[in-house]
N, C-alpha and C positions, 0 to 999 in steps of 0.2 A: 578657632582662634584666628584673628585677623593679623596680617603682617603689618607692622609699623616700621616705617623706614624714614630716616632723616632726609628731607627734601634736598638738603645741600650736599648730601653724600653722592658720589658718582654712581651711575647705574652699572649694569652688567651687560656684557656682550658674549654671545656664544660664537666662537670662531672655529670653522672647520676647514681643514686643508682638502681641497677638491682636485688639485692638479699637482703633478710631480714637480720637484725642484731640480731635476736632472737637466743640465744644460742651461740653467738660469744664471744670471749674474751673481757673483759672490755676495754682493750687498743684499740681494733679494733672498738668498739662502740664509744669510745671517738674520734677516728680519723674521723669517719663518721660524728659525730656531729660537730667536728672542721671544717670540709669541708662545713658545713651548710646544710647538707642533712637530711631530716626528715622522708621521707617515700619512698617506692619503686616507681620508676618512677620520682622522684623529681630530677630536674636538677639545677645546678648552673654554672655560668660562672665565673671562677677564674683566677687570674694572674698566669702566668707560672713562679713560683719562686722555688728555691731548697727546701724550707720548704713545699710548697704545693705538689711538686713532691714526697717528702719523705712520706707524709701522704697518697698520692695516691698509692705509691708502697706497703705500708704496707697492704692496704685493696683492692688491685687491683682485687682480686677474687670476690668482691662484686659490682664493678663499671664498667661502660662503659665510655671510655674516647675519646674525639674528640677535635682536635685542631681547634680553631675558627680564 
């Protein structure tokens, strides 16, 4: 069975927390929490929207990103 996806629908991103948030700015901790990440190694699959991309950009030094 092939997967049919609407080309106008946003893609998906797998975001993984790779570094600790201890000692980071409160705004950066809030972005990590907003992405739904709780601990090092925790991954989430999120929609590829401008809002999510902005949060990822702010804390990119803590994350690993993969397009799904």
